[in-house]
C-alpha positions in Angstrom: 115.2 112.6 114.7 112.3 110.3 114.1 109.9 108.9 116.6 111.1 105.4 117.5 108.8 102.9 115.8 108.1 99.3 116.8 111.2 97.2 117.1 111.8 95.2 113.8 109.8 97.6 111.6 111.8 99.0 108.7 111.1 102.7 107.9 111.9 104.8 104.9 113.6 107.9 106.3 112.6 111.1 104.5 115.4 113.1 102.8 114.5 116.1 104.9 115.4 114.1 107.9 118.4 112.1 106.7 119.8 114.2 103.9 119.7 111.0 101.8 117.2 109.9 99.1 117.3 106.2 100.0 117.9 105.9 103.7 116.1 103.2 105.7 116.2 102.5 109.5 115.4 99.7 111.8 115.2 99.8 115.6 116.2 96.6 117.4 117.9 95.2 120.5 121.6 94.7 120.4 123.7 92.5 122.6 126.5 94.7 123.9 129.6 93.1 125.4 132.2 94.9 127.5 135.7 93.6 127.8 138.1 93.8 130.7 141.6 94.9 130.2 144.9 94.2 131.9 148.0 96.2 131.0 146.2 97.6 128.0 145.3 94.1 126.5 141.9 92.5 126.4 141.7 90.1 129.3 138.2 88.7 129.0 134.6 89.5 129.1 133.6 92.0 131.7 129.8 91.7 131.1 127.1 92.0 128.6 123.5 93.1 128.2 120.9 94.4 125.9 120.7 97.9 124.5 118.3 99.5 122.1 119.9 100.3 118.8 119.0 102.2 115.6 120.4 100.8 112.3 120.4 102.8 109.2 121.5 102.0 105.6 121.8 103.8 102.4 123.2 103.0 99.0 123.6 106.7 98.3 126.1 107.1 101.2 127.3 103.5 100.9 127.2 103.0 104.7 125.4 100.9 107.3 125.4 102.6 110.8 124.5 101.1 114.1 123.8 103.5 117.0 123.5 102.2 120.5 120.9 104.0 122.7 122.4 103.3 126.1 123.9 105.3 128.9 127.0 105.6 126.8 125.8 106.3 123.3 128.0 104.9 120.5 127.8 104.6 116.7 129.7 102.3 114.4 129.5 102.7 110.6 130.8 100.3 108.0 130.8 100.3 104.2 127.6 98.8 102.8 129.4 96.7 100.3 131.7 95.2 102.9 128.7 94.4 105.2 126.9 92.8 102.3 129.9 90.7 101.4 130.2 89.5 105.0 126.5 88.6 105.2 126.7 86.7 101.8 129.8 84.8 103.1 128.0 83.9 106.3 125.0 82.6 104.3 127.2 80.5 102.0 129.2 79.2 105.0 125.9 78.2 106.8 124.7 76.3 103.7 128.1 74.6 103.4 128.1 73.5 107.1 124.5 72.2 106.9 125.1 70.3 103.7 122.7 69.5 100.9 119.0 69.2 101.8 117.5 65.9 101.0 
């Protein structure tokens, strides 16, 4: 695994390290929210806090992964095309809500 660079710096991950020709990574802080449950259903927010995270993305694999570096390590991976579609929709929605610039 790579030495953790400065937060916010994007690094090209060598193929020898990732197994992919186009992998990039970014270390950041993530807000992590825990939910309380009652009878198996989400009852509310139990708490939240910051955790270091590592995000990686690759067109070759078609995946964006977010790994939490906390006392309970966790990784979530989603398809790159779905993540990009979501971000594009968020951008268009923000522009729509703000209205035209004068």
